[in-house]
N, C-alpha and C positions, 0 to 999 in steps of 0.2 A: 504494500500500500504506500501511498505517497501523500504528502501534504504540500500545499502550495506556498510559495514565497515569492511575492512580487512577480506573479505570472510564471514562475518556474516550478518544477516539481521536485520536492525534497523527499528522498526515500525514507521510509520509516521502518524498513526491515532490511537486514543484511544477512546474506547466507554465508556461512563459513564453509569453505570448500577444501577438499583434499585433492590436490593436483596429481594426476597420474603420470608423473615423469620419474625417470630413474637416473639419478645423478651419481650412482655408485660406480659406474664405469668411467666417469669423468668425461672429458671432451678435449678437442685439440687445442693447441696453443692459440691459433688464429681461427677460432670457431665462427666468427662473424664474417662470412663470405671471403675468408682468407685475408681480410683487411686488418692490418696491425692496429691502426688507429681506432676504428670502430670497435674492435674487440677490447682494446685497452680502456676506452672511455666507458663502455658498459661494465667492464670489470671493476673500474674505479667506483662507479655507483653502487655496485653490489657490495663492495668492501665497507661502505658506510651503513648499510641497512641493518645488520643485527643490533648495533648500538643505537642507531637512530630510531628504529621502530620500537625498541624497548622503551626509549624515552617518550615516544608518542603514547605508548600504552600507559605508562606511568602518569603522564599528564592528563589523559582522559579519565583514568581511574580516579585521580584526585579531584578532577573537576566534577565527576558524577557524585562523589561523596559530598561535595559542597552544594549540590543542587537541592533545594527544598523538596521534600516528599509531597508534591502536589500533583493533581491530575494532569495539569498542563505539561509537567515534566516527565510524565510516564513514557511518552514516545521517545524522548531524547535519551532517557536512561536505557530503554530497550535497544535502540539502534546502537548505542555506545557498546553494548555487549558484543554485537556483531563486528563492530570496528576492531575491538580488542582481539577477537578471535581471528579475524582476517590478518591483522598485523602480526600476530603470533605465528601464524602459518608462514607468512613472508619471511619473518626472522629465522625460522627453522630452516627453510629451503635455501635461503641465501647463506646461512651458516655452512650448509653442506657444499654449496657452490664455492664459497670462499676457501674451504678446506682444500679443495682441488687446486685452486689458484696458488695456494701455499706450496703444494707439491710441485707445481710448475716453476717455482722459484720466485714468485712475486711476493712482495713485502707490503703488508697492509699498514700504512702509517695513518690513514684517515680515521679508521675506527678507534684506535687507542687515543688519538689526539682529541677526537670528539668526546670520548669518555672522560678524559682529563678536564676538558673545557666544561662539560656538564657538571662534573663533581665540584669544580671550583665555583661555578655559578650558583650551585645550590648552597654551598658552604658560606659564600661571601655575600650572596644577595637574596636568592629565592627564599631560603629558610628563615632569613631575618627580615623579610618584607611582609607587610600586611597583605594578606591574600596573595602570597607568592605563587600559588597555583595558577593564578591568572596570567602571570608572565610566562610560565611554561606552556600554558595553553596557547598564548599568542605566538610563541615560537613554533609550536606544533602546527598551528593553523597556517603559518607562513610556509613551513616545509611542505605541508600537505598541498598547498597551492602549487608549489613547484612540481611535486611528484604527480599531481593530477594533470598538469599541463603536459608533462612528459608522457603521461599515459595517453592523453588525447592525441598528441602528435604521433605517438607510436601506432595508434589504431586508425587514424584518419586516412592514411595513404597506403594501406596494405596492398602489396603487389603493384604499386605505382611508383613513379620517380619520387624519391624522398622517403621511401620505406627503409628505415634503419636496419631492419632485421630480415630483409627479403632473402638474403642468401645465407642466413644463419643456420647452423646445424640444430637438429633436434637433440636433446630436449630443450635447449636454451631458447629457441625461437618460441616454443609454447610457454616456457617459464616467463619470459619477458612480456609476452602479450597478455597472459593471464594476470600477471602482477599489474600491468598497466590498466587492465579493465577494472580490477578491484580498487586501485587508487582513484580512478575516476568515479567509481561507484560510491566510495565513502568519503569523498573530498570535503563535505560540509560538516562532518561530525564535530571535530575540534572547534571549528569556527562557531558553530551554533551554541556549543556549551559556553564558549568564551562570551558570546553576546548575551546569552541567557543569564550569566552570572554578573553581568554589568560591566564587562570589559569595554574600555573606551577606544576610540579611533586613534588617539594620540599614541598610546602605548602599542597598539596593534601595528602602527606604521614604524615606530622606533624599532620594534623587533623584526619587522619585515625587512627593513634596510640592513639591519645587522645580519639577518639570515642570508640576504642577497650577497653581501660581501663574503661571508664565511663560506657559503655553498660554492660560489663561483671560484674562490681561491682554492678551496679544498679539492674540488673535482679536477681542476687543472693540475694541481700539484700531484695528486695521485695518478692521474693519467700519464703525466710526464715520467713519474717514477716507474710506472708499469712498462712504459716503452723503453726506459733505460735498462731495466732488468731483462727485457725482451730483446735488447740489442737492435731495436728498430727505430730508436729516437731520431737518428740523423739520416735516415733514408728519405730521399726525395718523395717516394710514394706515400710515406707517412704524412708528410706535410701537405701534400696534394690532397689526400683524403681529408685531413683536418680542415683545410681551407674550404673544400666543398661542403663539409658537414656544417660548418659555422656560417659561411658566407655565400654558398652556392645559391642557385635559383630556389631551391627548397631548403635553404640553410636555417639552422636553429635560431640565429639572431633575428631574422625577419619573422619567423613563425611565433616566437615567444613574446615579442615586444608588446603587442596589443593585450593579450591576456594578463601579462605581468603588470602592465600599467593600470589595468582595470582594478587591481587590488587596492590602489590608492584612493578610490572613491569612498566617500563616507557612507554611501548607500549600497556598497558592494555586498554581494553574496556569491559564494562559489558556484551556485547553480546557474548564475547568469553567464558563466564562461564555459565554453566547450559544448559538446553535444552528448547528452546522456545516452542516446541510442547507440553510440559507438561501442560502449562497454557492454550494454545489454545485448546488442547483436552478436558481438564476439562470443560472449558467454553462452548464448543460446546456440550459436552455430558450432560451438566446440564443446557441447555438453558431454561428449564422449571422452573428453580429456579430464573431467573432474567429477567428483561426487559430493553431494551435500553432506556435511557432518554436523551441522547445526545452523540455526537461524534465529533471528529475533523477529518478532512480528507484533504489530500493534495496530490499533485503529488509526485511520487517517485523522490528522489534526484538523 
């Protein structure tokens, strides 16, 4: 079921899915179409997920605890359970994924750095701040905006120019598209809890710009590090691929500009950005790739 928000449809149920992929056999070093850069960039993102998604889970759990036990919050508490279940599944699978990257000789600097940063933030600011959970929710909402944009862009051009995973090996092609679909599906949960708890636009934007700087810096640092260990950092083909990815006709820079800027509006809501049917269509068309293991359901608000 869905509730409306400014003429958009907000989901009030989220299915927890078990993905039918086998990562035990690993995958090749350049699993993404034999392209060193595309592989290194996706690997860098994966390296951040176990720590990042656990922090998102913690933020939403703490936010739900702070929500008054009222009928109008019932739907939000229910959908938050689905969010937590989905993120826990992502964390688990990317943990297996990252274990194979370690076997390939890659070194994950992003995850430990993010963990140290989060620990310091909690010790020096969040835990000593009135309603510190609101700050962690604002950070989570900002990251979820980024991941949902990535999810939409992953799904909107499947088998067309600009499809980042067109030549990817299984099971990673399925893993990334499934992850993208669920990120798009649950993109408004942390944001809605933040808003419901009285989070303001000023702090939402402060943390958004902080996340923008940190995320952009971290993903580039880890990608370069991956390419260095892969011994492909200085190959012309690597830089050509990176140039096309960021600045080509279907480059990331052009595709993310509008949805990212939308976040700065005071009346912004995540459901105003992207196309909800992209994730729904992929999940329905690939229902043979997953099975439901849990769901939250509630009446439409």
